[in-house]
Every structure is written in C-alpha cells, then in structure tokens.
Phi, psi and omega in degrees: 000152172251120179246138176264103182260110180051044173089358182241133179290134181229133175276131181226140178296150175304140180087005181294152177248165181303319181296334178292326182276331182232070185292336183261007182293139172295123186298343179278344187273140181272150180233141176268133177236126182239119177282159178305131184272154174287158183300318182294331177291312184292329185294341182275347186279145175257014174252140182236133178259126173260107177274112184245169178292345179262348184140188185258141171239127176251127185243130172273115185279146185275330188224119180302326181295317179294320180301312182293321183285322187277315188270072180266165177303138178093353181299316185302329182295340182262355190263074170264151177295113185268319175203160177206154171211190184293342185265328188199166174227130186245132178247137180154204001270165174209171183264138176219177181252021182292157178244101184296140183264350180058046177210151181286154175238164178254133187228152177249157176304131180095351177294141171254121188246137171260113180225185180212158180267135179062025182055032182247108182301340178287349177241060183274158182221150166263120189243122178262120180284129181268339181201168178294129180192173173242141180195159174255105181255018184067035183267166175296175184297334181277005179099341175079013178284114183252356179185180182218133179292123180250342176220132179093018182299327177296336179293336181304328182276349184255353177298133185225169179307136180097346179287153180209165176272127181270321185206148175237126184212157176283159182250143178300134179283156178298322187295333181264101181262006185293339182247006185232150176205162176247134181213156171244002187284111180294341180267009181297127183284137181265152179233154179301134177088359180293149169254134178236124178244114188256347181206163175251135174245133183236141174249125187282156178295132178094356181247109177223070178067243182286337182267109181242121179257116185269006182295336179254020189302318186287317179290323176297322180298323177298317178297315180298324176295320184294334182243019185296337178270007176080020182221146175239118182261119183280106178271337179207143180227134178227184181289346183242346186196167167238156187227136170250110186262014190298331182262015175281136354267144173214137177281123180233132181291146178276074185289321187211077171295139182189177180302140180255082180281170176302131181090350179289141177247129179230165171238134177286133186251356181212161178090182183295336181261020181301132183101349178288145180256130182245140169237128187264138178252351172217150181288135172225164184290164179294154178225136177293348180264007178231140175240136182282128182238353180172190180209151177281128178248353174202141173092020180298333178297321178297320178296318183301319187262357180291147179234175181304131180096347179288144176248119185252136171288135182220139178240129180255141177237114004277167172292153177299138176253095181223110183267352184297129180099348181274146168302146185304318181299320179290322178298320178296322179292319178296314180298318180296319180298328182261010175073030182250133176280125183249134174238125181254150180288339177201153182229003183281138175071194182270110188236155180238139178285127179242358178192152177220148177224126358295160186273340186251155183300310183297322180292322178295314182294324179292321182280331183075011180208158180213144175249137183236143172262139184230162174224151173304141183302333179292342179274356182253119182273130177268129181227163169233143184247142182260084184289334181288315184280329183223065187299316183289316181296320178295319178300316179296317181299315179297321181295312188282338179266344183096359179291345176293332186248341184219165180285342178235132175242182181212156176204150183279136175276113187256339184199139175224140171201136181047250186255014185243137174236124183246139180233148181231079176292154184279114179250131183296150178296144178091353178279115182273133178249088183289150176298128175204144181053044177282135184286153179242351179225206181296133178269120183296158176298149177063029170282141178256128185217163178229137178287133181267181188289356178283352181237155182295332182270033182305135179100346178292138178249140183218156174228131176243128186275358176230155178290153181206133181261354184252320183234149178278182182298340177263012180067020174260160174303158185300330180291339179262011187244123172258114177283123183246351180168202178211160180269125179271324181214111183281351179055228181260028181306321183297341181261356183279147182255162178301138182098348180285154173268124180255129180262140181235137178240124180276129177255120183255000000 
C-alpha cells in the first residue's frame, strides 16, 4: 500500500496498523486519517495539494475560475523546478493565457504567483515566494498571486535542484467529514491511498530565517511557552477554531491584531480567556482582543478535524529559547547548538541558570547572544507540586513564584524559627485562596503548604523540617493550611537568612 504520512509517500505492507507507521507516537495524541475522497467531494474544495519530491504543499486558491482553468489534467507533468533563488522557486514551464503587465509586484512569503518568462505566456511558471520581496515575474497587473501556501510553508526553504511536482490534487474540505476521522488507536487498520497527519507544525510571527522581527517577541514567547512540551490540548472546538486554554489567565500584550485567516494562530489578550491560544480553521475578521503569534505550515487537516479533549502533537519553529532552570553546563551546550554566544555572571562550581537577558526567544535569536544569571545549585530548592489535590492553590503558587513561565521560580524568605521557614510571595489583591487539601493528621516533614483565606496570614508559604500533628508548615492550624506539595531537596535552605531570595525548581 501507499500511505501519505505527513505529506510524504510511504510504502506499507498490506494489513499494516497505525502503530506500525508511528511506533514512537505518544499514545495520548490524536492523529487525523483521511480516506481517498470521491471526485464530487474533492471538486468542491478551493485547496490544492502539490505533491512534490520534497514533500507536500497545500495552497488555498484565491479564485475558483482560475483553479478550474489552470489545474487541468497533465499539468503536473510540466512542473519541474526550473529556477530558484533566495526569494522564490519557480516550477514549469507550461502554457497559460495570462497577460503580463511588465511591472514589478510585491509578494509575501507563501504567495503562489502565476508568471511567465520573457513576457511569453507560453512559458508560464508557478512561482512560490520564499520571503517578502518585490520582483517582476511577468505577472498580470494585479501581481499574479493566485493562492497562498497554508500547509508546508517550511518546505519552501528545502526545495532543491532536481525537485519536481509529482501530482496536483484537490484537498478534502472541513465540512465533509465522511472520509476523515480522528483516532488514538494504534491498532487502526490502514488502507491504500490514506492520508495520515500526525502533527502540526507552526512558524511564529516575526521569524523568517535570517529576518527576525522582535516587535511580537513577548506574545510569541507566550505561545512558545504554551507548546514547549510539544503538545496542544484542545479545550474547545468550534466551526472556525480550536482553543488551548491551559495558560488562562495570563496577561499578554496586543502586539499584532490582524486578520485571522485559516491556519492563523492567535492569543487572546483580554477577557476571562486571556492567555488562551487559538488556531483558526476558517477565516474571521480581526479582533482587538487577539494578537497574531504565528501560522500553521503543516497539519492544518489535523486542526480541522480535532475536537474537544484531543491532544495534538505540535512543533514550533523556532523552538523556545529558555535556559532558566538548566545547569550552566547544559545551558552552554544548548546555546552552542543554536549558535548563540552565552555570557554567565559566574562559572565557578555547580551552578543553575535563574535568569536570562534577553528574556524572549526572538530577541535572543536576533541578537545572537544571551547573558545569564546563575546561583549555586545548593541554593535552588527542588519541589514537587500536587496539582490534583490542590489545583487552585498550586496555580496561584506557580503564578506568584514565576514557575508558570519558567522551570525555576523565586520567593522571599521573610522569617525563620526552629524548624519553620516562612515565605511571602506577592499575591495580587482579590485572589481567593479557598481551603483545599487541608491535612487531617500529622503533617510530614518537608511538606510545602500555603495559608488559606480562613486565616489572616493568607498567602504565606511555609516549609517545616519536622513532622507536626497540630500546626501546618506555615504555623497555622491545620484547617488554615493548604498542602500544595513537598520539598524533594532543601539544598542549603538551613543556612539562609531572613531577607534572602530562595529559588525553587519544580520536578514533574
């Protein structure tokens, strides 16, 4: 059988199962499977797939009339890579009826242009723009943009001499689910001609190879944080988008409000869902409460058919550059691998990175260098948090210490006596700490707890180094104590004085 796995043809023995093709897939992650569509189904779609020797490109066509007229039988046989440069790649030649205007046009990355060589329509080309630029491609007066790449945009940079188009075909529409399904079943039987989409690939706003625009750096960083573990959890699905709400609520700057086209990724910047990440499956108008942070370049079909509760594998380009929480030696290795010059405030002994400047991925990549603040590893306390038993208190703790955004957080040590260490992180007014996971018996040593709203010292965080059946780690009665986790390694906590900043690293 021939199976199209993430845009590439794969030969599979008859009787193969999904797990045979994807043996390393996380069993929790959903995969889209599309059976071969009937002609009448495909004829309604305005998306065209170019199956090339380098991979698949899916283009959303601008005009149905051009689509029907241009993509006739036999077109693929003429589409060899004829020329390429840093700006574009042209396939052809073939004959068309375009009327060249003999003037330059302005193009964006992912545009599909119909142009011709020597202003001769009998030598027409399909030209894929690799980056924003101006050029005269022998196109009509309107610039000749006939479509836009919505899947496979990253492939534009990998097309090389000798590549050609193997097949041109229509793409199944979202509305027709009769041939598509989502599954996690590794035993799902495969059929000849099936398409399998196992992951989503996203390119962030402002990142185009050598050209890095840092104006969206902070909102893009929020998106990179949300998918840093390589997964997008669908909390809500509608006819126009899917949403991952895991980082709600978070304040995100409105860096780039703009049109939300199919494949566009945004973050909500206002309202109860601020911080939620959206991926659009149909175009909707711009909203001042959404900022554009990227676009899908592969796997839009998986997004289209995903439903509430699905977990999608997602790859972001570029990967997040966050060294906080790494041992210095490991941080140096990561920086070297990504071509970034690293400067540390100290290098003696065993140290852990607790801060970096610039703070965002795009700013680091644009500058080509990063400065890191470090602490001796003994000054960093390792903890584990019980999100199941105390979800709200753990969420508040991560927010106020910075663990929501980085692998290492911090809090001020305000008081110590005997076996108790008390911390007072800054909690915003109006944040309620409801009683949850309050202990009923002896509290073990090195339990991590937070005082709840039943006591005047609400928000205080404490650690007690000995067990106690009467008072919790914050020296409050057990009814006023929310247990949020435990200390795995106290490091040099016992030698720290009041007023010191204590760093905490969450171990999951």
